[in-house]
C-alpha positions, 0 to 999 in steps of 0.5 A: 928187637926194639920196644913199639909199645907206646905209653906205660909198659909193664915192668915183667919181662917177655922172656922169662915169661916165655920160657916158665911158660914152656918149661912149667906152664903146666904148673902155672908159674907164669902166670903167678910171674904175671902176678895172675895168682888167682888163675896161676892156682887153677892153672897148678890145680888143673895142669894148665887145664891138661895143657890145652891152657899152657898152650893157650898162653904160651901162643897169647905170650910169643903174639903179645896178647898177654899182659900182665895184672894191671893189663899192661904189656910186657916190656921186651 
């Protein structure tokens, strides 16, 4: 898979973020990985919005719309 993004790219990688979301998404670990500590804590407290928030984040990661804390796309 080639990186088709132009411009700056995050130092955070796509695959670890997806795996963290899949296996530990209800704890918000993928949010902590991306540097989004505040929403990571909220996910931890609410158990990923009872799973709904986790599913939304997983889909956003897969389609590439979720970015790191600086708004940069994830590295592939």
